[in-house]
N, C-alpha and C positions, 0 to 999 in steps of 0.2 A: 295725407296722414303719414307721419314719419315711419310707423311700423310697416305700412303697406309699401312704402318706397323701399324699405330694407328688404322685404320679401321679394319684390320685383327685381331688385339688384342681385340677390342671391340666386334667384331662378335664372337670370341672364348669364351669370358666371357659370352656373351649373350646366346650362344648356350648351354653352360654348365649349366647355371641357368635354362633355359627352360627344358632341359633334366631332371634335378633334380626335378622340380616342376611337370612335367607331367608323371614321372615314377610311376609305381604301385609296384615297388620292395620295399624291406626292406628300411626303412627310413635311418637307420644308415649306411648301406652299401652304399647307394646312396650318402649320405652326405660325406663319406670318399672319394668317387670318385670325388666329386665336389671340395673338399679341395685340392686333388691331382692336379686337373686341374688348380686351382688357383695358386698353388705353382709352377707349370711348367711355367705359364705365368708370375709369379713374382708379382702377385696382392698385396700380403701382404706387399710389400716394397714400394708401391706407394699410398700415402695418397689421392691424387686427384682422382686416379682411384677407390679407395675404396668408396669415396664420390659419385662419378658418379654411381657406382654399387648400392649403397644404394638408390639413386634417381631412378635408373632403376627398382629396386625391388618395390618401391612405385608405379611406373607406371604400372607394370605388375599386381600388386595386385588390382588395381582399376577395371579392366574389364575382366581379364582372367577368364575362367571357373574354378570353384573351385572343383577340384577333391578331393577325400578323402585325408585327412591330408595336404591339401593345406596350411592352415594357420600354422599348426605345422612346416611345412618345411620353410615357410617364417620366422617364429619366430627363428628357429634354425639358419638359415642363418644370420639373423640380429644380433643375439647375438654374433656369430662368428666374423662378420665384425666390429661391434661396440667395441668389446673387443680389437681388433687390433688398432682401432682409438684412444681409450681412450680419451684424452683431446683435440684431434684435431678437434672436432666438439662441438659447444656450445649447451647448452640446447635449446635455441631458434631456432637455425638452424635445429636441429633435429625435433623439433615440427613442423616447417614450411614445412619440407619435407613430413610429414605424416598428415598434418593438415586436409586433406580431407578424411582420412581413420581412422575413430574412433575405428575400431576393433584393428588396430595396435597400435594406441595411448593407448588404454586400456592395451595392453600387455606391452608396454614400461613403463607405470606408475607402473604396478604391479611388474615388475622386477627391479624397481628403476633405470632403464637406463635413463629414462626421469623424471625430477623432476618438479612437478607442482609449479607454483608461481603465483603471482597476475597478472603479465603481460600475461601469457599464458591463465589463466582462463578468463581474460577480452576479449580475442579473440574468445572464444567459444560461439556458439549460445545456446539457452536454451535446445534444444534436446540433443546436445552434452554434456551439463552439466549434464543432467539427466543420460545419458548413462555412463558417466565417474564418476558419483557422489561418489562412495565409495573411489576412489583414490584421489579426489580433495576436499573432504569434508571440510578439515580444512581451505580452501580458499573461502568457500561459506558464504556469509554474513547471509543468512537466511536458514540454513539447514533444519529447521522444515518444511518450505514451500515445499522444494524439497521432503522430505519424505512423506509429506501429499499428494502430487501429485502422487507419486509412489503407495501409499496405496489406494487413492480414485479414481484417474483418471484411473490408470492402474490395480487397484485391485490386487496388488501383494505385497508380503512381500519383504523386501530388498534382501533376499537370492534368491528367485525365480526370481525377476527382474534381478539380477546380472547374474544368470544362463542363462537367455534368451539373455542377452547382449553378453555373451560369445559365444553363438551359432551364433548370428549375422544374423539371417534370420527372415522373417515375421513370427509372432507367431500364425497366424490363423491356425486352424486345417486343413482346406481345402488346405492351402498352403503346409503344411507338406505332405499331401497325393499326391499333384501334384509333389512336388520336388522328391519324391521317386517313382513316377509313379505307385502308388498302385491302380490299376484300380478297383479291386473288392471292396476295402474299399471306393474308391471315388464314385462308383455307389451307394453303400449302403448309404453313407452319403447324397448324393444328393437326393435320393429317400425318405429317412427318414425325412429330413429337408425341402424338397421342395426348395432347394437352386437353385436360378436362374442361368442358364448357361451363361447369359449375364452380370453377376455381374462384376463390376470393383474392382480390389484389391487395396486398399489404402495402401501406405507404412506405417508401424508402427515404433515405436521408436527403435525397434531392428534391422530393416533392414540396411544392410551395403553395398549392391550391388549398385554401382553408378547409373546405368541405372534405376533400380527399385525405387530408391529414387527420380528420376525426373519424373517418369510416374505413372499412375494408370492403370496398364495393365488389360485386360480382362483375363478370365480363360485360353483361348487358347493362348494368348500372354505369360502369365506366364508359361504355360506348354511348349511353344516353347523356352523360355529362358532357361529352365532346360532340354530340350531335351526329354521330357516325351511323347514319341510317342504313347504309348497305350492310354493315356488320350486324346491326340490330335485326334486320330482316333475315339474315343468314342464321342467326342464333334462334330466332323465332321458328324458322323452317326446321331447325334441328331440335324442336320440342322444348326450347327454353321459353317459358311463359312470360307474357307481359303482365305485370302486376302493379298495384297502386303505388308502391314505393318509388317506381321509376319517375313519377312526376317530379319528385324533389330534384333528381338529376337532370331531367329534361329542362327544368326551369333554368338551371345553370348553363345549359348549352345555348340558350337564347335562339333556338332553332324553330322557326314557325312551322316548317314542314314536319318536324318530329312531334311537335305539340299536337298538330292536327292528326298525325298518324295514330297517336294514342287515343284521341277522341274517336276516330273512325273505327278503331279496334275495340271501342267501348271499355277502355281501361278506366276503372272507377277512380274518381278523385275523392278519396275518403275525407280528407281534411282541407277543403278548398281555401279556407281562411289562412291556414298555415302556409300553403303554397303561394297565396297572394302576398303574404308577409315576406316569404323567402324571395320572391321576385322583386320586392322593394329593396331588400338587402343587397340583391345583385345589381340594382340599378338597371334592370331590364324592364323598362317602363311600358313599352308597347304590350308586352306579355301581361304585366300587372293590370293595365287598363282593360285588356280583353277579359281577364278573369273577373275583375270587378264588375264589368258591364254585362257579361254574358253568363257567368257561372254563379256568382254570389248573389244572395238576396239582400235587400236593404236591412232586414232583421239581423242577418249575420254581421253585416258591416256595423250596425248600431251596437250589437252586443260586444264586439271586439274593438270598438272605436279607440279606446284608450291604449290598447296594445299596438294598434296600427299607428297611432300618433307617436307613441314612444319609439317605434321602429323608424319612422320617418325622421325624427329628431336625432336618434342615436346614429343612424347611418348617413345623415345629412342628405337624404334624398329630397332635394328641394323642388323636384318636379311635383311632388304630392303635398307640398306645403300649402295649406289652404289660405285663400284670401281673407282679409279681415272681415269683409262683408259676409262671406260664407260662415265664418266663425260666429259672427253676431247673430246671423239667422239661425244657426244651429243651436244657439242658447235659448232662443225664444220658444 
């Protein structure tokens, strides 16, 4: 059946990309394996499939946990695919695919893969203009105003500002300590500065994680997002409670140990179907499978089946794309 063959092909491409992004092996060796997989599938000969794969990469990059070299791998993969495409994708089409991912836009501009123009710059909000400024400077009507903001509002030189944009994470020192789970340095900093453990972390100009751009997480939520279990335990010891909203952040950490830590501490999962859907959006499939098989009931899955299917299609999470036989059986 043609549709089943297409589903199998998309699953194969998807699996190869996730294996590449999640591997801790040598980047170049892993990339050669990925290219070999693509060649076996015949991806390089199908323009539409390449375009769909680029959109898939955009979706994965929005919410998947960022392991070491995550963006290096994303960039290497995009360069490879876009080199094959050449003129088969317009400047504007490429921009629209990555419009919500300013870290990738920065890379595409730097490599001259994407060319800034008046139309593209007009669609950027002010924070994105600041973030991308060195690459779009010639299309800014008042560059002195931008540079003044960088200097006065952010108290950065253009070089240091650009360096932090390339890191793409909140620039606060406390955030760095939490991301790296540096418990001794964290305790020392908290004690030395009298930093409140109930502080909310506001996203700054350098932040590129989609969830953190929408939220002002507490310290324990931020630590949960990064799977920083030592700092979470310290906060808990200092009377910061574990609460149900942490599940949303833990899903983004893709950290099995932390997942089970919440379970062991009987932190209630109030909306398991929402957390299941969030794990699909993150492409954290082992976690999603665990929630589906161990926490959700069949009645809950049936009730929200349309929302689940919509999320699978919107995020291109082909792991959960059902087989044709399963769909036919489901209709009977």
